[in-house]
Each structure stands twice: as structure tokens, then as C-alpha cells.
C-alpha positions, 0 to 999 in steps of 0.5 A: 306317683312319679316324683318325691311328694307327688308333684313339683310343688312338693305339697305331698298331695295325690288328689286323684285317689278314688279308692281309699276313703275315710269309710274304708280305711279301718282295721277291718277292711284295710291292712297289709297285703305284702312286703317287698324285701330289698337289700338295704335301707330305703330313704327314697320314696317309692315311685309308681308308674301305672303304664310301663311296658314290661315283657311286652305287656303294660303293667303298674310298677313300683320302683324302690331304691336303696342305700346300697345303690340297688334299684328294684322294679316290682308289680305294684299290685301283686309284688311280682319282681320285674328287675333289679340292678345295682349301680356300683359299690356304695360309699359307707360313712366309715370309708371316709373316716367320718364318725357321723351316725345320722346315716348308719352305713351305706350312702349310695342312693339317698334321694328319691329318683324321678320318672319321665314317662314320656321317654320311659326313663327313671333318673337316679343319683348314686354315690359309689366308692371304688378303689378309694375314690368317691363319685356321684353319677346321674343314671338314666335307667329304662323303666322296662328293664333297668338298663342304662339309657344312651349316654348314661351314666354321667359323673357329677362334677364342678369346680369346688365340688367334692363327692367324698364330702357331699351327700345328695339328699333332696329328691330329684326334680324334672322341670324345663326338660332338665333334671335338678338335684342338690347336695349337703354334707355328711354331718358338716364334715370335710370340704362341703358346699350346697351345690345345685346342679341341672342336667338336660334330661335328653342328653345328660349334658350339664346345663347349670350349676349354682354354688351358694357359698363360693367363699367358704364351705357350707350352705348345704341343701338337705331338706330332709329328703324333700325335693327342690320345687318348681313353678309353672313359669319354670323357676326352681326353688331350694333352701340352704342351711348352715354356713356363711352369709353376706347376701352377695355371693354367699347365701346360707340359711336362705330360700333360693329362687333360680332360673331354669339354668340356675342363675340366681333370680331372687332370695329370702333370708331370715334376719338372723342368719349368723345366729341360725348358723352358730346354733345349728338351727339351719333353715333347710330342714323342711325344704320348699313347698309352693302353695297351689294357685298362689305366688307363695312358698313356705319352708321351716327349719330346725328352729321350728319357725315357718317362713312364708314368702312371695316368690314374685318378690322374696324380700331378701333379708327379713322380708317374709310375708309372715313368720311364726313359731310352729314348735320349738324344734325341727320341722321336717315334713310339710303338706298342704291341702284345702287351705290347711298346712299340716306339720308334725315336728320333732318331739311335738304334736301333729298340728294344722294351720289354716290359710285365709288366702293371704296368711296363715292363722298362727294358732293351730286349728287342731293339735293332735294327742300323740307326741312324736318321740324325739327326732324326727317327728311325722313324715306326711302325705295326703290322699284325696279325690279332688277336694273330698275324701281326704286322708292324712298319712303320717309315718313316724318312729316308736320308742325302741330298745336302743334309743329314745328316737330315730336320730342315730339308730334304727327304731320301730315305726308306725303309720297313722291315717287321719280323716280330713278335715275332722282329723279323726284317727282312722287306722294305724298299722299297730292296731293289728300289728301282727298282720300290719306291722312294717317293722322299722321306721324309714327316716324322713321317707313319706308314704306313697298313696296311689290306686287304692294302695299305700307304699310305706318304706321301711328300714326292715328288721335290723339296724343296718343292711335291711330294707323293705316296702310294705304295701297296704290296701283292701284286705280279703273279706272272705271268712277264713272260718265259717260261722258255726260251733267249734272246739278250739284247741292249742297247737302246742298242748292239744287242749281245748279252750275251756269254761271251768266247771261250765261256769255261768259267772261273769268274769270266769277266767278261761283255761285250757283242758283235755278235750272232753266234748262238753258244751263248756268247750264248744264255742259258737263263732260269728263273723262280723266281717273281714275276719273279725269274729266273736266267740260265744261259749255254748254252756254259759252263753257268754263271749270270750273277752279280755278282762277289763278291756285291757291292752296290757301284756298278759292280761287274762281272758275271761267270759262276759255277757255280750256288750259290743266292745272290741275286747270281745272281738277277735281277728282271725289270721291264718298261720298255715297248716290249718292253724290260726292266730286270734288277735284281740281287735282292741289290744292287737295282742294274740290269744295265748296260753299263759307261759306256754304251758301244757298243764291242764288248767293253765290260764289264757291271756293275751300277749304280742304275737311271736309265732309260738305254737301256744299262740296258734289254734285249731278249730274242729267243727261240732 
């Protein structure tokens, strides 16, 4: 995957994924393989090139860019580091006195780079702040070493352009032998304009500039990080936001079409540009998406309205093919596959709209059960093998302790997988959070799916200055603990999991007790596959079970006749030193001695795994 949202249509689809299917993406077969730690937040979508020469051999490499102006290259399959370069001191919002908290700290590399495998080069735009001066530069880096290519970097300049006031958010576009990229603002502060630039990919010479608002500030192009698009004829597309509109020189709130050298070719503006501007409900929030095998383009804005236009005749003021309301708030991420448009808007539910060949049905064919927690909604990607085995991947924020959403603070994240077209939920990285969590949500950054792996950007484990990419794939199926009968003891207390008084009563709560080698302390372990086990007490013949199928913290653990439910199934996770965590498949919480006590008779419960010794267990064969 060499560019933002996988191709220049920006449809978010990788249709060459032959490994991951709806049948093998589940909590038993699919999970976290490793995490790649980096030095700051990751707004750039991870990119993967399968055939890079590194140290004299060909490797599959994943590239990660951070807001601290660092670029990393890791082996895409093992996580082994190949190189890391820093492109200069990154600007911080505080350096220029802006109080905006849409971005919390550094704003160095805020966009997704683009890879040109034919010349072994990655193109990156980085903003620096050195000796009190802000500057944006276009860098051409060797994929093999990270070294600057000949003539790189070049400073980005144009009449009326101010790096201090500009934010380069949309992903870079490689088309027509040129590199294209657009700018918006830091929360509308300063003297900002929505410039689009074109640079020759070989020489890095500037070959085009488009200023959508020469008579005023405004018309920023941020697109939630989604890249400018290009069609097979070489035309380039982007979407502008708040500012001045006259339909002659100034084109705020507009879907734009440019020539390869950024001459104005055509445009569309909704009927109410002044109202969009005054209400701060700008059109640019989703960016452009070109529908494959058609002449149509779609984009949505903060108003929640989707606009479908004909790129052969874009209609100018009010001349869309179709407009309709998808929700009542921001639209940040659109993906399109097999005649279906997928969108999960801010504070809304995941929705699917079907395309009939000319227009979309305005009533969703599917509305999901999970409401997004405020800003920004779901960030989407699709994997498939041709038109089959489709999976929709959706990253979004969960509720955090400091804010209801991820607009002005860093919040924990979740990744969902749904089968297509039936929209069955296959997996989330919170089903077995101890194993699979990626910690904090990376705002607006879509997951990358390629070669049987999912690369998910994360803002790491802190509010700022933290980042990582989590890599998911098929997990080992070798049993960590063989089938057999065991005494299971707490690492903390040394006491055994015990069926009190050898009870055969359904619902008896399990406790810890001094090891006595009784059959009430012996458990028959049976592997179900992929290190999911059941544990049957030898004395009672009943299974270790979470009371009432509960998912609540501190729900007690009892014994119950086998019923095939997932509250009687436990994921075995090695924690080192011959000790293991046992996590309920149903709740994702760990088997735990209530309160961490060491007293005989302490009850067992479930609780989120925190690495405590009373959540760790040793197995002694009988």
C-alpha cells in the first residue's frame, strides 16, 4: 500500500488481500503480533512496500511518519528496524501562540507520504520551526536507507503562502509524474489559504500552484487527512472549506477539478456557501472519493450532507447529480466497494448506502448498533480478494477519562472488523484487550491492510509525545499448555484454585486454598484451538465459569455444567517465567483473586488485566 487510502481514487479498498477472510478474522485465530514504538503521534497512514532492497536483500517494509518529523522503516513481517531519520525540529502549536487543541503538540509530519517504487523514493512533507522561523519542505527519501535523494529537500513557497499559518493535512498524491499536496490552517488562525501545490517527482521543481482564495484568507483543504484524488485522464481533485466564495476567483466550500499543472478545469459548490462558512460546517471534511468505473465523485462535509457530482460536468453552483443527508454532523471517512458506500459519521452509527449505477439510495441498507462517541466517528478501510471476502475495518475512539471524545484530547481506541456485505461483526481488538489493545486512538488515520496483516496507527500510551503502530495477523495455534490435568496456583499467594469442600453444586464460587492435592484442586485442561481452553474440576466435573455470563468488573467465578458458552472458555496468554494469564473469552477480563488477597478462602473473580501477580497463574501437572 503505497498511498493514502490505497489508491488515487481514495476509495479505501485493497482488493488484492488473499490471506484475511471473514472465516479467519476472529478472536481465536487473529490478534496482535507486535507493536512498533515511535517517538510521537502518528497521523500518517502506515505504508507498506513489498519489494524494497535493504542491506542487499529484498524485504517487505512498513513506513511510519510521526508529528515529530521522524520517519521509520521496519520489516513489515517481523518488526525488525531498518532505519530512522528525523527531518528537523518540528513546529509545535505553542511556538506560534495558537491556543488550538485540535492537534495537541507537534505538527511536523501531519500527512501520509507517498511511495514511488520505480525510483525507490518516498515523498514526505515536513514542517520545521528553527530559530523562530516555520518552514515546510518536500523531502524525497530513499526507501532503502532514508537518505535524501538528489535535490532534496525543497522549501515550499508561493506568493501569499505562510508556513507559520499553514497545516499540511491531506495525504500526498503521485500522478502525472508529479507530487501534489494541499494545505489548510491551524484552526483558522493567522493568514492562511488553502493552497494546492504540484512538484515534479524527478526534479522536485515546482510545476503548479493553485490558490482558491486570492482575495481573502480561507478555503483551507484539510480533508481529515484524506488525500487529493486523481483520475485516469490525469485530472486532480480536492475539496475546500470555510472562506470567501464568488465563483470567479474565490472558491471556498467547493469540490475542485484541476489540470495536471493545477489550472482550474471545473468546480462544484453547494447552493449555500455563505451559510456553510458562517456555521463552520465546511465541505472539506471527507475529501474527494472517485467512484471506480464511473465519472462520479462524492464528498461530504461537517453538515453531514453527501454531494455526488459528475466530474465531466461538475455543475458549478448547486449542480450536483445528487445530495442527501447521511447524518447531522461531520463526515470524515468514506470508503466504497461493490456498489456500496460506507460511512461512520461523528456521533452517529455506521451506515451503508447502495449505488444503483447512477445515484445512491438515500435510506441506509444497514445501520450499525454502535454509536460513535462524539468526534470524529469511524475511520474506515476495506480489504478483499477481488470482489469476495470483503472485510470493513473501522477504527474509532472509546470513552476516555478526560473527555467525551477525541476532538481536543487523546482517547483510547478500538478497531472493528465486519464481514461484507452482511455486516456481521467478526472481531474487535477489545475482545481480548489484554492481548490485542493498541492503546490510544490515532485520530483520522485509517488502518492499512496488506499481505494478511493489519497495520493500525496509535497515539501510544500518553496524551502527547507518544506513538506506535500495532500489527495484527494470524496468531500462533500451538498450544501453550498441553491437554492434561493440573493444579493451578496463584503466583501471588501460591494457593490453588479450589472447589470448596469438593462441592458438586452448580454455581459454587471458586476460591484459593493451600495446596492439598485433593481432586477439588485438580483441573482438566482441554484445548479448543488457538490457546482457548476449558477447565473442568476433577471432583465435580463442572467447568470454571464466569457467573451469569457477566462482563462486569469483579464478577465472581464459579463452577457450572458445560454449556458451550464463551464464559466457560479462557484465553491462555504467557506472561513469562512459566506463568500465564487466563482471560475470559466472553468478557476479555482476567481471572483474578478478589482484592489481591493472600488469605485462604479468598474468592476468584474477573477483572481487567493489570499485570498483577494475583492475575497470573502457574500450572503443575498431576
